[in-house]
N, C-alpha and C positions, 0 to 999 in steps of 0.2 A: 504494500500500500504506500503510495507516494504522498508525502506531506507537503502542503502548500499553506503558507501564512498569508492571508489576504488583508489588505488595508480596509479597516471598517469605515462606517459612515462618519466617524469622528476625525478622519484624516485632516480635514480643513480646520477643525477646531484645535488641532495640535500644531498648526503652523506657529512660528517659523521652524520648529524642530523637524517637522515632517517634509519641509521643502527638499531636504537633501538625503532622506533615508526613508525606507518603509517604517511603519509604526513598530514592527517587530524588532527593529534594530535600535530601538531606544533602550538605554540602560536604566534599570530600576532594581535597586539592590546591588549585588556584586555582578550579576550577569545581565546581558541584554534579554529581552523577552524571547528572542529567537533561541539564544543559548539555553534558556530554561526549558523550552519545549524540546529541544534536541537532547538535553540530558534526560528528561522524563521519558521520551519516546525512543531513545537510543537510535536516532535516525537523523540524517541531514535533511534540512528543509530548504525550500525555495520560496520566492515571493510572487504574489500577484499584486502589483502596485501601479502607480501612475506610469503612463507610457514612457515619459522621459527618464524615469528611474530604472526602467526595466532592463536597459542595456547593462548597467552596473550590477543589477540584482536580477539575473535572468530567471525566467519561469521554467521549471522542469515539470513535465506532465508524463503520465503513464495511462494504462488502461483502467486503473483504479486509483482515484485521487481523494484524499481526505483534506478538506480545506478548513482551516481554523482561523478565526479572527486574530490578527496580529496584535490587537489591543488587549487581549485576554491574558491575565496572569494565572498560570496553571495552579491548580490545587488537586488533591486526590479525588474528590468527588466529581469535579469537572472532567478530569482526565478519564475517569472510568466511564462517564456518560458518553464522551466523545468516542472512545474506543469501541463502544457498543453499536455505533451507527453502522447501518448496512448501506450498500449502494442504493441511491434513490431516496435517502433520508436526510433531513436537516434538523439540527438541534436549535431550538429557540427558547428564550424565556418569554415573558409576556410582550416584550418590546424589541428585543435584539436578536439578530441572527448570530449564533455563536459558532456554528460549524456545520458543514454538510459534506456528504460523500457522493461522488459522481464518476461516471465513466464517460461523460460527454465533455471532452476537452475542447471541442470546436467552439462552444458557446461561452467559454470562460471569460474572454475579453468582453464580450457583449454583456455577460452577467455583471462584470465588475463596473463597467461604465453606467449601466442602468441602475445598479444597486446604489452607487454613490448619488445618483439623482433622486432615487426614491427608496431609501433603506427599509421602509415599512412594507414594500410590496412583497407578496409571498412568492417563493420559488415554486416551480412545478415539481415539487418533491413532497414526500410524506413528512409532515411535521411531527417532531418529537419534542415534548415540553420538558424543559429542565427547571426544576423548582429549587435547586440547591443554591448555596452561596457562591458568588464569584466576585472578583474585582476586575475592573476594566479601566484602562488608561484612556480617558476621553477628553482631558484637558491637560495642558502642560504642568499645572501645579499638582496633578495627581501623582506625578513622578516623585516629588519630594514627600508627598503625603503618605504614599505607600512604601517609602524607602525603608523605614524601620522594619516592617514585617518581612519585606523581601530580602534585606540583608540577613535576617535570622534564618529564613527558609533556605537561601542560597548557601549560607554558612553550613547548615546541616547537610545539604546536598553535596557540597564540595569536600567536606572533611570526614564524612562517614567512613569509618574503618581505616583511617589514615592517621599518621603521627605527625605532629607539628615539629618543625626544627626547634632546637632548644632556645629558650628565652635568655638572652645575655643577662648576667647578674649585675650589669651596670644599670639596668632598668629598675624602676619601682612599679610593682604590680599591685593594684588595688582591686580586690574582688577575686573571683575564681580564675586562676591561671589557665584552666582547661578551656576557657572561653576565648582564648587567644590562639590563633593559628597562623604560623609563619611558614610560608612556602620556601622551597629551596632557592638559595641565592639572595634572599632578602636580608637586609641589614637593619637592625634596630638597636640603638645604643643610647644610654644616658637619658631615657625618656620615661614619662609616666603613662602607664596603660591602665585605664579604669574600666572594668567590665561589670560594674554593679548594675548598670542599666542596659547593657547590651554587649554583644560579642565584638571582637576586633579581628579582622582578617587582613593579613599582610601578604600580598601576592608575590609571585615569583620575581626575583631581582628588584623588588621595590626597596625603598630606603626611607627610614624614619630618622632624620638627623637629630643631633644632640639637643636636648632641652625641649623636645616636643611634648605636648600633653594631649593624649587621645582619650576621649570619653565615649565609649561605645553606645550604640552600635556604629562602628566605623569600618569602612572597607577601602583598602588601597589595592587597585588592580596591578597587573604586572608592570614593572618599571616605573610605577608612580613614586613621587618623592614629596615628602613634607620637609620644608626648609626649617632651619634651626629656630627653636622657640615658637613654632606654630601651635595654635590652639584650635583643636578640631573637636567640635561637639557633634554628637549624633543627632539625627541619623544622616551620616554623610558618606558619600562615595566619591572617590577619586578614580576616574577611569584610567585605562592604560596610558602610560607615558606622560601623565600630568605632573606638574610641579606647582606645589601650593605652599604659601606662607601666610602669615597673619592669622586672622580669626575667621573660622567657618562654622556655621551651625545649620544643620539640615539642608545640605547642599548636594546636588548630584551633578557631576561633571562627566560628560560622556567619554572624553579621551583626548589626548594630544593637546591639551589646553594648559595655560599657565596663569597663575596669580602668585608670583614668586615672592612678593614683598608684603609689608604690613597693609592693613585695611580690613574691613569687615564685609562679609557677604553672608546673608542668611536666608533660608527658605527660598532657594533659587535652583534653577536648572541652566547649565551652561553647556553649549554644544561642543563640537570638535574644532580644533585649530583656532581657538580664541586666545587672546592675551589681554589681561587686565593689568594696567600699569600700577606702579608703586602708589600706595595710599588710595587706591580705588575703594570706595565705600558705597554700600547700598542699604537704604532703609528697608526694614521688613515689618515695621509697625507704625501706624499713623498716630499722630499726636493726640487725636481724640479717641483712639482705640476702636474706631468703627471698622466695618468690613472693608477689605481691600478690593478695589475694582481693577480688572486687567483687560487689556485689549483682546478682542476675539476676532480673528480673521474671517470667520464664517459669517458673522453678523455685522462686521465692520463698525463695531461700537465697543465701548467699555462695558464689561460684564461683572456683576457682583459675584465674587468667588465664594462668598460665605465664610471667608477666612479672616481671622484677625492678623495672621502673620503670612505675608507673601512678599517676596523681594523681587529678584531679577530673573527674567527669562531671556536668554541670549542665543541667537542662531549661530550656525557654523561660520567660521572665518571672520568673525567680528573682533575688533580690537578697540581698546580705549587707552588713552594716555594717562600720565601721572595725575593724581589728584582728581580723577573723574568721580562724579557723584550721580547716583541714580536714586530716584524717589521710590517710595513704596509702590509695588505693583508696576514695574517698568518692563516693557517688552522691546527688545532690540532685535531687528531682523538679521538676515544673512549678509555677511560681507560688508559690514559697516566700519568706518574709520572715524572714531570720536575722540575729541581732545579738548583741552582747556578746562578751567574751573567752572563751577556752577552746575545746577541740575539739568540734565538732559530731559526732554519731554517724556511722558509716560509711554508714548509709542513712537519708536524710531523705525521708519520703513527700511527695508533691505537696500543695500547699496547707497546708504547715506554717508556723506563725508562732511565733517565740520564740527562746530562748537556750539554750546548752548546759546540761545538768544538770537541766533542767525538762522536764515533759511539754509538748510543743508544743500550742499552741492551733490550732484550724482557722482558716485564713485565709479569712474569709467572702467569698463571691463579690462582693458589692457593693463591699467595700473593695478587693479585688483588681482589679476592673474600673475603679474610680476611678484607681488608680495606673497601670494599663495605658493608660488614655486620656490621662493627662498625659504619660507617657513617650513614647508614640507621636506625640503632637502636637508634641513638641520636634523630631522628625525629619520633620515635615510629613506624617505618616501618620495615617490614621483608624482608630480601634479600632471596627471595624464589626461588624455582626451576625454575619458569617461567623466572625470571631475570637471573639466572645462565645459563639457556639454551640459552638465547638470546646472552649473552656475549661469551659463548663458540662458537657460530656460528660466531660472529664478529671476534673472535680470529682466527678461521679457515679461514675466508675470508681474513683477514689481512695477514696471513702467505702465502696465495696463491697469493694475488693480490697487496698488498701494499708494502711489505718489498723489 
């Protein structure tokens, strides 16, 4: 049985994070959603996503295909229900299509395009009702909201039956040391590790420099680095090859992004290939303690999140200079270049270049590409035509829909 993770109706609500990846490739906890499903199913998956992303994330089909919403976070009850589906059946709750199994591959693209237009339309399949509990990432802030439970679930999944590398006696451990797992090649010295409120996972070849204070649940993925004297509160995830300093609280960083110096970021989601300059700060609580409103790309207006704490959402390839400031509930699109002091507006469209108080210039593609090529080369990655074509499409969508 071939497994396909399809972008659900919430894809537009998850912009700008979903501009550059399928929903399943968003990181929640230690793993991406795709990695979770592949661990549980012991099988490689592919994606059914927007046409311009399909070249980088190719669709694989067979005579028997099980399609699962890429926004779903797996749990045992949901996994069991999905695995019981027969060809010609679809799993629903009262409102959402969760999964379906089909041998009709010719209509998958038509299904996807029409489903995004009308997600409540019924498929010509036998409906199976799912009445159990599940969690689904349908807004960017759900990523940091679900991060605590997902770090704990992923920790159990990744460490079962395995032994951690020894914890250096230069560290101070507060709480249960068995709740700390250090992968091979990781370095943790002269730091405080507190597991009283959650586990701590240190990925392969990651480094916790001297003087850091980690209060779980916290996850560092492979090659991630916390700089000296960093203060990391849970539930926080640093994706692969991230470098982080200063103070973070309930932050998810997808990967390859830096905030190497002092400054506070809280209740935030940062994409890949971002850089936050020294003393970048983001408010995560309003002065009057009221609910935070956040830009919604689908409705093109500010939306009440129902949250008292919500900071920064930043799309891939965006950068900000030293002393940058972001207000509570700020959304920054893909490939922005922001600088100078003062608060940036609460919605910064993709490919914006400039400083607060002025009309942003359009960050031209050739200049954006030059920067991306240099940044990726520093991590021994190539800014190839697949990445270029995706950003060209985002640039086109931005000029049409965001500016």
